[in-house]
C-alpha positions as CSV (number, residue, x, y, z in Angstrom):
1,M,36.3,-6.3,42.8
2,G,33.3,-8.6,42.9
3,F,35.2,-11.3,41.1
4,S,38.2,-11.0,43.5
5,R,36.0,-11.3,46.5
6,V,34.5,-14.5,45.2
7,S,37.9,-16.0,44.4
8,K,39.0,-15.6,48.0
9,L,36.0,-17.4,49.4
10,D,35.7,-20.2,46.9
11,P,38.3,-20.4,44.1
12,P,36.5,-21.4,40.9
13,G,37.4,-24.6,39.1
14,R,38.2,-24.9,35.4
15,A,34.6,-25.5,34.4
16,A,33.4,-22.4,36.2
17,S,36.2,-20.3,34.7
18,R,35.3,-21.6,31.2
19,R,31.6,-20.6,31.7
20,A,32.6,-17.2,32.8
21,A,34.9,-16.8,29.8
22,V,32.1,-17.9,27.4
23,M,29.7,-15.4,29.0
24,L,32.1,-12.6,28.7
25,C,32.9,-13.4,25.1
26,S,29.2,-13.6,24.3
27,L,28.6,-10.2,25.9
28,L,31.4,-8.7,23.9
29,A,29.9,-10.3,20.7
30,S,26.5,-8.8,21.3
31,L,28.0,-5.3,21.9
32,F,29.9,-5.7,18.7
33,L,26.8,-6.6,16.7
34,L,24.8,-3.7,18.1
35,H,27.6,-1.3,17.3
36,R,27.8,-2.7,13.8
37,C,24.0,-2.3,13.2
38,A,24.1,1.3,14.5
39,T,27.0,2.3,12.3
40,T,25.9,0.6,9.1
41,S,22.3,2.0,9.1
42,P,21.5,4.5,6.3
43,P,20.9,8.2,7.1
44,V,17.5,8.7,8.7
45,R,15.2,11.3,7.3
46,G,12.1,12.6,8.9
47,S,10.4,11.7,12.2
48,A,8.6,8.6,10.7
49,S,11.9,7.2,9.5
50,R,13.6,7.9,12.9
51,T,10.7,6.0,14.6
52,A,11.1,3.0,12.2
53,A,14.8,3.0,12.7
54,G,14.5,3.2,16.5
55,L,12.0,0.4,16.5
56,L,14.2,-1.7,14.4
57,G,17.1,-1.1,16.7
58,S,15.1,-1.9,19.8
59,L,13.8,-5.1,18.3
60,R,17.3,-6.3,17.5
61,T,18.5,-5.4,21.0
62,K,15.7,-7.3,22.8
63,R,16.1,-10.4,20.7
64,L,19.8,-10.4,21.2
65,V,19.6,-10.0,25.0
66,Y,17.0,-12.8,25.1
67,E,19.2,-15.2,23.2
68,W,22.2,-14.4,25.4
69,T,20.3,-15.1,28.6
70,A,18.8,-18.3,27.2
71,G,22.0,-19.8,25.8
72,S,25.0,-17.6,25.2
73,E,26.9,-20.2,23.1
74,E,24.4,-19.8,20.2
75,L,24.2,-16.0,20.3
76,T,26.0,-15.0,17.2
77,E,24.6,-17.7,14.9
78,R,21.0,-17.1,15.9
79,A,21.3,-13.3,15.8
80,E,22.0,-13.5,12.1
81,S,18.8,-15.5,11.5
82,L,16.7,-13.0,13.5
83,M,17.7,-10.0,11.5
84,L,14.6,-8.0,10.3
85,P,14.3,-7.0,6.7
86,P,16.6,-4.1,5.7
87,P,15.5,-0.5,6.4
88,D,14.5,0.1,2.7
89,V,11.6,-2.3,3.3
90,L,10.5,-0.5,6.4
91,A,10.7,3.0,4.9
92,P,7.3,4.7,5.0
93,G,5.5,4.5,1.7
94,K,8.0,2.1,0.1
95,V,7.4,-1.6,-0.3
96,T,10.0,-3.7,-2.2
97,R,9.0,-6.3,-4.8
98,R,9.4,-9.1,-2.2
99,F,6.5,-7.6,-0.1
100,A,4.3,-6.4,-2.9
101,G,0.7,-7.4,-2.1
102,K,1.6,-8.8,1.3
103,V,1.5,-7.4,4.9
104,S,4.5,-5.4,5.6
105,P,6.9,-6.4,8.5
106,L,5.5,-3.7,10.7
107,G,1.8,-4.6,9.9
108,E,1.2,-1.5,7.8
109,G,-0.4,-3.5,5.0
110,S,-0.4,-2.7,1.3
111,K,-2.4,-0.8,-1.2
112,K,-4.7,-2.7,-3.5
113,P,-7.5,-1.8,-6.0
114,P,-10.9,-2.0,-4.3
115,Q,-12.6,-5.4,-4.1
116,A,-16.0,-3.6,-3.5
117,L,-17.5,-0.4,-4.9
118,I,-20.5,1.7,-3.9
119,V,-21.3,2.8,-7.5
120,G,-24.6,4.7,-6.9
121,V,-26.8,6.5,-6.8
122,K,-26.4,10.2,-6.2
123,K,-28.6,11.4,-3.3
124,G,-29.6,7.9,-2.5
125,G,-27.7,7.6,0.8
126,T,-24.2,6.5,-0.3
127,R,-22.4,8.8,2.1
128,A,-24.3,7.4,5.1
129,L,-23.7,3.8,4.0
130,L,-19.9,4.4,3.6
131,E,-19.6,6.1,7.0
132,F,-21.5,3.2,8.6
133,L,-19.4,0.6,6.9
134,R,-16.2,2.2,8.0
135,V,-17.0,1.2,11.6
136,H,-16.3,-2.4,10.5
137,P,-12.6,-3.4,11.3
138,D,-12.4,-5.4,8.1
139,I,-13.3,-2.6,5.8
140,R,-10.9,0.2,4.8
141,A,-12.4,2.9,2.6
142,V,-11.4,6.1,0.9
143,G,-13.3,9.1,2.3
144,A,-13.3,11.3,-0.8
145,E,-14.9,10.2,-4.1
146,P,-12.0,9.2,-6.5
147,H,-14.1,9.5,-9.7
148,F,-11.6,7.2,-11.4
149,F,-13.9,5.2,-13.7
150,D,-15.7,8.4,-15.0
151,R,-13.4,11.4,-14.8
152,N,-9.9,10.2,-14.1
153,Y,-9.6,6.9,-16.0
154,H,-6.8,8.4,-18.1
155,R,-4.6,8.6,-15.0
156,G,-4.2,4.8,-14.9
157,L,-4.7,2.0,-12.4
158,D,-1.4,2.8,-10.5
159,W,-2.7,6.3,-9.8
160,Y,-6.0,4.8,-8.6
161,R,-4.3,2.2,-6.4
162,E,-2.2,4.9,-4.7
163,L,-5.4,6.6,-3.5
164,M,-6.5,3.5,-1.6
165,P,-5.8,3.0,2.1
166,K,-3.4,0.2,3.1
167,T,-5.1,-3.0,4.1
168,L,-4.0,-6.1,5.9
169,E,-4.7,-9.7,4.8
170,G,-8.4,-10.4,5.0
171,Q,-9.5,-6.7,4.9
172,I,-11.6,-5.3,2.1
173,T,-10.7,-2.1,0.3
174,M,-13.7,0.1,-0.8
175,E,-14.5,3.4,-2.4
176,K,-17.7,5.1,-3.4
177,T,-18.5,7.3,-6.4
178,P,-22.3,7.5,-7.0
179,S,-21.9,8.8,-10.6
180,Y,-20.4,5.5,-11.7
181,F,-24.0,4.0,-11.9
182,V,-25.0,6.4,-14.7
183,T,-21.6,6.5,-16.5
184,R,-21.9,4.3,-19.6
185,E,-18.2,3.4,-19.7
186,A,-17.9,2.5,-16.0
187,P,-19.1,-1.1,-16.0
188,A,-16.6,-2.1,-18.8
189,R,-13.7,-0.3,-17.0
190,I,-14.5,-1.9,-13.6
191,S,-14.8,-5.3,-15.2
192,A,-11.4,-4.8,-16.9
193,M,-9.9,-4.1,-13.5
194,S,-11.5,-7.2,-11.9
195,R,-14.6,-9.2,-12.9
196,D,-14.9,-10.3,-9.3
197,T,-15.5,-6.7,-8.0
198,K,-18.6,-6.5,-5.8
199,L,-21.0,-3.6,-6.5
200,I,-23.3,-1.9,-4.2
201,V,-26.1,0.5,-5.4
202,V,-28.1,2.5,-2.9
203,V,-31.5,3.3,-4.5
204,R,-34.2,5.6,-3.3
205,D,-37.7,6.7,-4.5
206,P,-36.7,8.4,-7.8
207,V,-39.1,11.3,-7.3
208,T,-37.8,12.1,-3.8
209,R,-34.2,11.5,-5.1
210,A,-34.8,14.1,-7.9
211,I,-36.1,16.7,-5.5
212,S,-33.1,16.1,-3.2
213,D,-30.8,16.4,-6.2
214,Y,-32.4,19.7,-7.1
215,T,-32.2,20.9,-3.5
216,Q,-28.4,20.3,-3.4
217,T,-27.9,22.2,-6.7
218,L,-30.1,25.0,-5.4
219,S,-27.9,25.4,-2.3
220,K,-24.9,26.0,-4.5
221,K,-26.7,28.0,-7.3
222,P,-29.6,29.9,-5.8
223,D,-30.4,31.5,-9.2
224,I,-31.3,28.3,-11.0
225,P,-34.8,27.9,-12.5
226,S,-37.6,26.3,-10.5
227,F,-37.9,22.6,-10.2
228,E,-41.1,22.6,-12.2
229,S,-39.6,24.4,-15.2
230,L,-36.6,22.0,-15.3
231,T,-38.8,18.9,-15.0
232,F,-40.9,19.5,-18.1
233,K,-40.0,20.1,-21.7
234,N,-43.5,21.4,-22.1
235,R,-45.6,22.1,-18.9
236,T,-48.8,22.2,-20.9
237,T,-48.4,18.8,-22.4
238,G,-46.7,17.4,-19.3
239,L,-43.8,16.0,-21.3
240,I,-40.9,15.1,-18.9
241,D,-37.4,16.3,-19.8
242,T,-35.4,13.1,-19.5
243,S,-32.2,15.0,-20.5
244,W,-32.1,16.7,-17.1
245,S,-29.7,14.7,-15.0
246,A,-32.0,14.9,-11.9
247,I,-34.7,13.0,-13.8
248,Q,-32.4,10.8,-15.8
249,I,-30.6,9.2,-12.8
250,G,-33.8,7.8,-11.4
251,I,-34.5,5.6,-14.5
252,Y,-32.7,2.8,-12.7
253,A,-33.8,0.0,-15.0
254,K,-32.1,1.6,-18.0
255,H,-28.8,2.0,-16.2
256,L,-28.9,-1.5,-14.7
257,D,-29.2,-3.0,-18.2
258,N,-25.8,-1.6,-19.0
259,W,-24.2,-3.1,-15.8
260,L,-25.7,-6.5,-16.5
261,Q,-23.7,-6.8,-19.7
262,Y,-20.6,-7.0,-17.6
263,F,-21.6,-8.3,-14.2
264,P,-24.0,-11.0,-13.0
265,M,-26.8,-10.0,-10.8
266,D,-25.4,-11.9,-7.8
267,Q,-22.4,-9.5,-7.8
268,I,-24.7,-6.5,-7.3
269,L,-26.4,-5.6,-4.1
270,F,-29.2,-3.0,-4.0
271,V,-29.6,-1.2,-0.7
272,S,-32.8,0.7,0.1
273,G,-32.2,4.3,0.9
274,E,-35.5,4.4,2.8
275,R,-34.6,1.3,4.9
276,L,-31.1,2.8,5.5
277,I,-33.0,5.5,7.5
278,S,-35.7,3.3,9.1
279,D,-33.6,0.2,9.8
280,P,-29.9,1.0,9.4
281,A,-28.7,-2.2,11.2
282,G,-30.9,-4.4,9.0
283,E,-29.5,-3.0,5.8
284,L,-26.0,-3.0,7.1
285,G,-26.5,-6.7,8.0
286,R,-27.3,-7.4,4.4
287,V,-24.3,-5.5,3.2
288,Q,-22.0,-7.4,5.6
289,D,-23.4,-10.7,4.4
290,F,-22.9,-9.7,0.8
291,L,-19.2,-8.8,1.4
292,G,-18.6,-12.0,3.3
293,L,-18.0,-10.3,6.6
294,K,-19.0,-11.1,10.1
295,R,-22.0,-9.1,11.3
296,I,-20.3,-6.7,13.6
297,I,-22.3,-3.5,12.8
298,T,-25.6,-3.9,14.7
299,D,-28.3,-1.9,16.4
300,K,-25.9,-0.9,19.2
301,H,-24.0,1.3,16.8
302,F,-26.9,3.7,15.9
303,Y,-29.2,6.2,17.4
304,F,-31.9,8.2,15.7
305,N,-31.3,12.0,15.5
306,Q,-34.7,13.7,15.7
307,T,-33.3,17.0,14.5
308,K,-31.7,15.7,11.4
309,G,-34.3,13.0,10.8
310,F,-31.9,10.2,10.2
311,P,-29.8,7.7,12.1
312,C,-26.3,8.6,13.4
313,L,-23.4,6.6,14.7
314,K,-22.9,6.4,18.5
315,K,-19.2,6.1,17.8
316,A,-17.5,6.9,14.6
317,E,-14.5,5.2,13.2
318,G,-11.5,5.8,15.5
319,S,-13.5,8.0,17.8
320,S,-15.4,7.6,21.1
321,K,-17.9,10.4,20.2
322,P,-21.2,10.3,18.4
323,H,-21.1,11.1,14.7
324,C,-23.8,12.5,12.4
325,L,-23.4,13.4,8.7
326,G,-22.6,17.0,8.1
327,K,-25.0,19.9,7.6
328,T,-25.1,19.3,3.8
329,K,-27.1,16.1,4.6
330,G,-30.7,16.3,5.5
331,R,-31.5,19.7,3.8
332,T,-35.1,20.8,3.9
333,H,-36.7,20.2,0.5
334,P,-38.6,23.0,-1.3
335,N,-42.3,22.7,-1.6
336,I,-43.1,21.1,-5.0
337,H,-46.6,21.4,-6.4
338,P,-48.5,18.1,-5.8
339,E,-49.5,17.9,-9.5
340,V,-45.8,18.0,-10.6
341,V,-45.0,15.2,-8.0
342,Q,-47.9,13.1,-9.3
343,R,-46.8,13.5,-13.0
344,L,-43.3,12.4,-12.0
345,R,-44.7,9.3,-10.2
346,D,-46.7,8.4,-13.3
347,F,-43.6,8.8,-15.4
348,Y,-41.4,6.6,-13.2
349,R,-44.0,3.9,-12.5
350,P,-43.2,1.7,-15.6
351,F,-39.5,2.0,-15.0
352,N,-39.9,1.2,-11.4
353,M,-41.9,-2.0,-12.2
354,K,-39.2,-3.1,-14.6
355,F,-36.5,-2.4,-11.9
356,Y,-38.5,-4.5,-9.4
357,Q,-38.7,-7.3,-11.9
358,M,-35.0,-7.2,-12.7
359,T,-33.8,-7.1,-9.1
360,G,-36.5,-9.4,-7.7
361,H,-37.3,-6.8,-5.0
362,N,-40.3,-4.5,-4.6
363,F,-39.0,-1.2,-3.0
364,G,-42.5,0.1,-2.5
365,W,-42.1,3.4,-4.2
366,D,-45.5,3.1,-6.0
367,D,-47.6,2.0,-3.0
Protein backbone atom coordinates (compact mmCIF):
# COMPACT_ATOMS: atom_id res chain seq x y z
CA MET A 1 0.00 0.00 0.00
CA GLY A 2 2.89 2.31 0.67
CA PHE A 3 4.15 1.96 -2.90
CA SER A 4 0.67 2.55 -4.42
CA ARG A 5 0.25 5.76 -2.44
CA VAL A 6 3.55 7.11 -3.69
CA SER A 7 2.71 6.25 -7.30
CA LYS A 8 -0.47 8.30 -7.19
CA LEU A 9 1.31 11.38 -5.90
CA ASP A 10 4.48 11.20 -7.99
CA PRO A 11 4.77 8.34 -10.54
CA PRO A 12 8.38 7.11 -10.53
CA GLY A 13 10.55 7.38 -13.63
CA ARG A 14 12.53 4.53 -15.10
CA ALA A 15 15.64 5.31 -13.05
CA ALA A 16 13.70 5.25 -9.79
CA SER A 17 12.00 1.99 -10.76
CA ARG A 18 15.37 0.45 -11.61
CA ARG A 19 16.81 1.43 -8.21
CA ALA A 20 13.82 -0.02 -6.41
CA ALA A 21 14.18 -3.27 -8.35
CA VAL A 22 17.89 -3.50 -7.53
CA MET A 23 17.19 -2.94 -3.83
CA LEU A 24 14.51 -5.61 -3.82
CA CYS A 25 16.78 -8.11 -5.60
CA SER A 26 19.60 -7.36 -3.17
CA LEU A 27 17.32 -7.89 -0.19
CA LEU A 28 16.18 -11.22 -1.60
CA ALA A 29 19.82 -12.21 -2.21
CA SER A 30 20.79 -11.45 1.39
CA LEU A 31 17.86 -13.49 2.72
CA PHE A 32 18.89 -16.38 0.47
CA LEU A 33 22.49 -16.28 1.74
CA LEU A 34 21.38 -16.21 5.39
CA HIS A 35 19.07 -19.15 4.79
CA ARG A 36 21.88 -21.06 3.09
CA CYS A 37 24.32 -20.43 5.99
CA ALA A 38 21.72 -21.61 8.51
CA THR A 39 20.82 -24.79 6.63
CA THR A 40 24.39 -25.85 5.76
CA SER A 41 25.90 -25.42 9.27
CA PRO A 42 26.89 -28.73 10.94
CA PRO A 43 24.97 -30.03 13.97
CA VAL A 44 25.75 -28.00 17.09
CA ARG A 45 26.77 -29.86 20.22
CA GLY A 46 27.03 -28.31 23.67
CA SER A 47 26.39 -24.79 24.88
CA ALA A 48 29.88 -23.56 23.88
CA SER A 49 29.32 -24.72 20.31
CA ARG A 50 25.87 -23.11 20.20
CA THR A 51 27.43 -19.86 21.41
CA ALA A 52 30.13 -20.01 18.72
CA ALA A 53 27.57 -20.86 16.03
CA GLY A 54 25.27 -18.06 17.17
CA LEU A 55 28.13 -15.58 17.16
CA LEU A 56 29.18 -16.73 13.71
CA GLY A 57 25.66 -16.24 12.39
CA SER A 58 25.31 -12.81 13.95
CA LEU A 59 28.61 -11.66 12.51
CA ARG A 60 27.54 -12.72 9.02
CA THR A 61 24.19 -10.98 9.39
CA LYS A 62 25.66 -7.71 10.56
CA ARG A 63 28.21 -7.55 7.79
CA LEU A 64 25.63 -8.41 5.13
CA VAL A 65 23.20 -5.75 6.31
CA TYR A 66 25.99 -3.20 6.41
CA GLU A 67 27.09 -3.96 2.85
CA TRP A 68 23.50 -3.80 1.58
CA THR A 69 22.93 -0.34 3.06
CA ALA A 70 26.31 0.92 1.83
CA GLY A 71 25.92 -0.30 -1.77
CA SER A 72 23.49 -3.02 -2.65
CA GLU A 73 24.93 -3.71 -6.13
CA GLU A 74 28.05 -5.30 -4.52
CA LEU A 75 26.27 -7.33 -1.84
CA THR A 76 26.67 -10.87 -3.12
CA GLU A 77 30.26 -10.50 -4.32
CA ARG A 78 31.51 -8.92 -1.08
CA ALA A 79 29.56 -11.28 1.15
CA GLU A 80 31.65 -14.17 -0.16
CA SER A 81 34.90 -12.38 0.70
CA LEU A 82 33.67 -11.65 4.24
CA MET A 83 32.87 -15.24 5.13
CA LEU A 84 34.52 -16.24 8.45
CA PRO A 85 36.53 -19.49 8.70
CA PRO A 86 34.39 -22.66 8.75
CA PRO A 87 32.89 -23.86 12.05
CA ASP A 88 35.53 -26.57 12.54
CA VAL A 89 38.12 -23.81 13.09
CA LEU A 90 35.94 -22.14 15.71
CA ALA A 91 35.01 -25.32 17.57
CA PRO A 92 36.22 -25.16 21.19
CA GLY A 93 39.54 -26.93 21.77
CA LYS A 94 40.15 -27.49 18.04
CA VAL A 95 42.59 -25.51 15.94
CA THR A 96 43.22 -26.54 12.35
CA ARG A 97 46.71 -26.71 10.90
CA ARG A 98 46.17 -23.34 9.22
CA PHE A 99 45.87 -21.64 12.62
CA ALA A 100 48.40 -23.68 14.60
CA GLY A 101 50.57 -21.31 16.65
CA LYS A 102 48.46 -18.28 15.72
CA VAL A 103 45.67 -16.34 17.39
CA SER A 104 42.33 -17.98 16.66
CA PRO A 105 39.61 -16.03 14.79
CA LEU A 106 37.74 -15.39 18.05
CA GLY A 107 40.88 -14.29 19.93
CA GLU A 108 41.11 -17.44 22.03
CA GLY A 109 44.83 -17.86 21.40
CA SER A 110 46.75 -21.12 21.16
CA LYS A 111 48.66 -23.44 23.49
CA LYS A 112 52.44 -23.29 23.44
CA PRO A 113 55.23 -24.77 25.55
CA PRO A 114 56.29 -22.27 28.22
CA GLN A 115 58.85 -19.63 27.32
CA ALA A 116 59.69 -19.10 31.02
CA LEU A 117 59.85 -21.48 33.98
CA ILE A 118 60.05 -21.01 37.72
CA VAL A 119 62.33 -23.98 38.40
CA GLY A 120 63.01 -23.61 42.12
CA VAL A 121 63.41 -23.78 44.95
CA LYS A 122 60.98 -25.60 47.22
CA LYS A 123 59.86 -23.42 50.17
CA GLY A 124 61.65 -20.44 48.69
CA GLY A 125 58.58 -18.40 47.74
CA THR A 126 57.74 -19.82 44.31
CA ARG A 127 53.97 -19.90 44.90
CA ALA A 128 53.93 -16.26 45.97
CA LEU A 129 55.96 -15.25 42.91
CA LEU A 130 53.66 -17.13 40.55
CA GLU A 131 50.51 -15.61 42.05
CA PHE A 132 52.00 -12.13 41.87
CA LEU A 133 53.08 -12.59 38.24
CA ARG A 134 49.64 -13.77 37.17
CA VAL A 135 48.39 -10.23 37.75
CA HIS A 136 50.33 -9.15 34.65
CA PRO A 137 48.11 -9.18 31.53
CA ASP A 138 50.97 -10.51 29.37
CA ILE A 139 51.62 -13.57 31.54
CA ARG A 140 49.50 -16.73 31.37
CA ALA A 141 50.50 -19.42 33.84
CA VAL A 142 49.44 -22.88 34.93
CA GLY A 143 48.26 -22.90 38.55
CA ALA A 144 49.16 -26.50 39.44
CA GLU A 145 52.70 -27.86 39.20
CA PRO A 146 52.98 -30.03 36.06
CA HIS A 147 56.16 -31.88 37.17
CA PHE A 148 56.83 -32.63 33.51
CA PHE A 149 60.62 -32.48 33.46
CA ASP A 150 61.02 -34.64 36.58
CA ARG A 151 58.07 -37.06 36.92
CA ASN A 152 56.03 -36.94 33.71
CA TYR A 153 58.63 -36.60 30.95
CA HIS A 154 57.61 -39.97 29.50
CA ARG A 155 54.21 -38.51 28.60
CA GLY A 156 55.72 -36.39 25.86
CA LEU A 157 55.78 -32.72 24.86
CA ASP A 158 52.29 -32.79 23.34
CA TRP A 159 50.85 -33.85 26.71
CA TYR A 160 52.80 -31.03 28.38
CA ARG A 161 51.62 -28.43 25.85
CA GLU A 162 47.98 -29.38 26.43
CA LEU A 163 48.35 -28.44 30.11
CA MET A 164 49.25 -24.87 29.18
CA PRO A 165 46.72 -22.03 29.01
CA LYS A 166 45.99 -20.46 25.64
CA THR A 167 48.01 -17.34 24.94
CA LEU A 168 47.67 -14.50 22.48
CA GLU A 169 50.49 -13.08 20.38
CA GLY A 170 52.95 -11.31 22.68
CA GLN A 171 51.88 -13.10 25.87
CA ILE A 172 54.26 -15.36 27.83
CA THR A 173 53.34 -18.89 28.89
CA MET A 174 54.72 -19.92 32.29
CA GLU A 175 54.66 -22.74 34.80
CA LYS A 176 56.41 -23.43 38.10
CA THR A 177 57.72 -26.69 39.52
CA PRO A 178 60.32 -26.08 42.27
CA SER A 179 61.72 -29.62 42.18
CA TYR A 180 63.19 -29.01 38.71
CA PHE A 181 66.15 -27.17 40.26
CA VAL A 182 67.37 -30.30 42.07
CA THR A 183 66.45 -32.79 39.31
CA ARG A 184 69.65 -33.75 37.50
CA GLU A 185 67.90 -34.49 34.17
CA ALA A 186 65.78 -31.32 34.13
CA PRO A 187 68.28 -28.87 32.54
CA ALA A 188 69.01 -31.15 29.56
CA ARG A 189 65.31 -31.86 29.03
CA ILE A 190 64.33 -28.19 29.16
CA SER A 191 67.19 -27.30 26.82
CA ALA A 192 65.95 -29.97 24.38
CA MET A 193 62.53 -28.27 24.39
CA SER A 194 64.03 -24.79 23.84
CA ARG A 195 67.48 -23.38 24.52
CA ASP A 196 65.88 -19.93 24.76
CA THR A 197 63.76 -20.81 27.80
CA LYS A 198 64.12 -18.23 30.58
CA LEU A 199 64.60 -19.69 34.05
CA ILE A 200 63.66 -18.16 37.40
CA VAL A 201 64.97 -19.49 40.72
CA VAL A 202 63.61 -18.19 44.01
CA VAL A 203 66.28 -18.72 46.68
CA ARG A 204 66.08 -18.29 50.43
CA ASP A 205 68.42 -18.63 53.40
CA PRO A 206 69.10 -22.40 53.22
CA VAL A 207 68.81 -22.86 57.00
CA THR A 208 65.40 -21.16 57.17
CA ARG A 209 64.38 -23.02 54.00
CA ALA A 210 65.29 -26.39 55.55
CA ILE A 211 63.26 -25.64 58.68
CA SER A 212 60.29 -24.54 56.54
CA ASP A 213 60.61 -27.74 54.48
CA TYR A 214 60.54 -29.82 57.67
CA THR A 215 57.55 -27.85 58.99
CA GLN A 216 55.58 -28.67 55.84
CA THR A 217 56.38 -32.39 56.13
CA LEU A 218 55.52 -32.34 59.86
CA SER A 219 52.07 -30.93 59.09
CA LYS A 220 51.39 -33.99 56.90
CA LYS A 221 53.25 -36.59 58.97
CA PRO A 222 53.14 -35.64 62.66
CA ASP A 223 55.02 -38.80 63.67
CA ILE A 224 58.27 -38.06 61.79
CA PRO A 225 61.54 -37.80 63.80
CA SER A 226 62.71 -34.48 65.16
CA PHE A 227 64.47 -31.93 62.98
CA GLU A 228 67.66 -32.41 64.97
CA SER A 229 67.77 -36.18 64.49
CA LEU A 230 67.21 -35.86 60.74
CA THR A 231 69.86 -33.14 60.36
CA PHE A 232 72.81 -35.13 61.68
CA LYS A 233 74.28 -38.45 60.72
CA ASN A 234 75.96 -38.34 64.09
CA ARG A 235 74.89 -35.74 66.64
CA THR A 236 78.06 -36.18 68.68
CA THR A 237 80.43 -35.46 65.80
CA GLY A 238 78.10 -32.91 64.24
CA LEU A 239 78.29 -34.55 60.79
CA ILE A 240 75.45 -33.19 58.63
CA ASP A 241 73.32 -35.70 56.71
CA THR A 242 73.40 -34.30 53.17
CA SER A 243 71.26 -37.18 51.90
CA TRP A 244 68.22 -35.65 53.62
CA SER A 245 66.41 -33.65 50.94
CA ALA A 246 65.68 -30.73 53.28
CA ILE A 247 69.45 -30.22 53.65
CA GLN A 248 70.47 -31.20 50.12
CA ILE A 249 68.18 -28.68 48.35
CA GLY A 250 69.94 -25.75 50.06
CA ILE A 251 73.34 -26.53 48.50
CA TYR A 252 72.49 -24.12 45.70
CA ALA A 253 75.97 -23.89 44.16
CA LYS A 254 76.06 -27.63 43.50
CA HIS A 255 72.72 -27.60 41.65
CA LEU A 256 73.57 -24.43 39.72
CA ASP A 257 76.69 -26.12 38.32
CA ASN A 258 74.41 -28.63 36.60
CA TRP A 259 72.22 -25.91 35.03
CA LEU A 260 75.18 -23.92 33.72
CA GLN A 261 76.14 -26.86 31.52
CA TYR A 262 73.02 -26.19 29.45
CA PHE A 263 72.06 -22.53 30.01
CA PRO A 264 74.11 -19.31 30.19
CA MET A 265 73.88 -17.29 33.36
CA ASP A 266 72.05 -14.44 31.60
CA GLN A 267 69.09 -16.77 31.02
CA ILE A 268 68.70 -17.45 34.74
CA LEU A 269 67.24 -14.94 37.19
CA PHE A 270 67.67 -15.44 40.94
CA VAL A 271 64.93 -13.92 43.05
CA SER A 272 65.48 -13.33 46.77
CA GLY A 273 62.80 -15.02 48.85
CA GLU A 274 63.51 -12.54 51.66
CA ARG A 275 63.11 -9.51 49.38
CA LEU A 276 59.95 -11.02 47.94
CA ILE A 277 58.52 -10.47 51.42
CA SER A 278 60.15 -7.15 52.32
CA ASP A 279 59.96 -5.53 48.86
CA PRO A 280 57.66 -7.52 46.56
CA ALA A 281 57.28 -4.72 44.02
CA GLY A 282 61.06 -4.35 43.72
CA GLU A 283 61.60 -8.05 43.06
CA LEU A 284 58.65 -8.18 40.67
CA GLY A 285 60.18 -5.25 38.80
CA ARG A 286 63.35 -7.27 38.24
CA VAL A 287 61.32 -10.26 37.05
CA GLN A 288 59.29 -8.17 34.61
CA ASP A 289 62.50 -6.66 33.21
CA PHE A 290 64.03 -10.13 32.85
CA LEU A 291 60.98 -11.34 30.92
CA GLY A 292 61.03 -8.28 28.67
CA LEU A 293 57.67 -7.02 29.94
CA LYS A 294 56.43 -3.58 30.85
CA ARG A 295 56.53 -2.89 34.60
CA ILE A 296 52.84 -3.11 35.34
CA ILE A 297 53.00 -4.84 38.75
CA THR A 298 54.02 -2.14 41.25
CA ASP A 299 53.60 -1.13 44.90
CA LYS A 300 49.93 -0.35 44.31
CA HIS A 301 49.21 -4.08 43.91
CA PHE A 302 50.37 -5.11 47.41
CA TYR A 303 49.59 -4.69 51.07
CA PHE A 304 51.35 -6.31 54.03
CA ASN A 305 49.25 -8.77 56.04
CA GLN A 306 50.40 -8.52 59.65
CA THR A 307 48.67 -11.77 60.65
CA LYS A 308 50.36 -13.89 58.01
CA GLY A 309 53.59 -11.96 58.03
CA PHE A 310 53.94 -11.54 54.28
CA PRO A 311 52.56 -9.36 51.48
CA CYS A 312 49.24 -10.07 49.78
CA LEU A 313 47.64 -8.85 46.59
CA LYS A 314 45.08 -6.08 46.81
CA LYS A 315 43.39 -7.61 43.77
CA ALA A 316 43.99 -11.12 42.50
CA GLU A 317 43.91 -12.14 38.84
CA GLY A 318 40.36 -11.77 37.52
CA SER A 319 39.02 -10.56 40.89
CA SER A 320 38.32 -7.28 42.64
CA LYS A 321 38.95 -8.77 46.11
CA PRO A 322 42.18 -8.93 48.14
CA HIS A 323 44.05 -12.23 47.89
CA CYS A 324 46.50 -13.88 50.28
CA LEU A 325 48.13 -17.26 49.92
CA GLY A 326 46.32 -20.14 51.63
CA LYS A 327 46.67 -21.40 55.18
CA THR A 328 49.43 -23.80 54.13
CA LYS A 329 51.69 -20.76 53.64
CA GLY A 330 53.25 -18.96 56.57
CA ARG A 331 53.11 -21.88 59.04
CA THR A 332 54.71 -21.31 62.44
CA HIS A 333 58.11 -23.02 62.54
CA PRO A 334 58.98 -25.31 65.45
CA ASN A 335 61.67 -24.16 67.87
CA ILE A 336 65.04 -25.52 66.81
CA HIS A 337 67.94 -25.60 69.28
CA PRO A 338 70.28 -22.65 68.59
CA GLU A 339 73.30 -24.98 68.49
CA VAL A 340 71.72 -26.98 65.63
CA VAL A 341 70.96 -23.77 63.72
CA GLN A 342 74.55 -22.57 64.18
CA ARG A 343 76.01 -25.86 62.95
CA LEU A 344 73.83 -25.67 59.87
CA ARG A 345 75.00 -22.10 59.22
CA ASP A 346 78.61 -23.25 59.47
CA PHE A 347 77.86 -26.10 57.08
CA TYR A 348 76.19 -23.91 54.43
CA ARG A 349 78.62 -20.95 54.62
CA PRO A 350 81.20 -22.19 52.03
CA PHE A 351 78.42 -23.25 49.65
CA ASN A 352 76.73 -19.87 50.05
CA MET A 353 80.00 -18.05 49.30
CA LYS A 354 80.44 -20.11 46.14
CA PHE A 355 76.84 -19.34 45.15
CA TYR A 356 77.36 -15.59 45.71
CA GLN A 357 80.44 -15.76 43.50
CA MET A 358 78.65 -17.69 40.74
CA THR A 359 75.64 -15.37 40.63
CA GLY A 360 77.47 -12.11 41.33
CA HIS A 361 75.03 -11.32 44.14
CA ASN A 362 75.42 -11.47 47.91
CA PHE A 363 72.09 -12.55 49.39
CA GLY A 364 73.22 -11.73 52.94
CA TRP A 365 72.48 -15.10 54.55
CA ASP A 366 75.76 -15.11 56.47
CA ASP A 367 75.69 -11.54 57.81
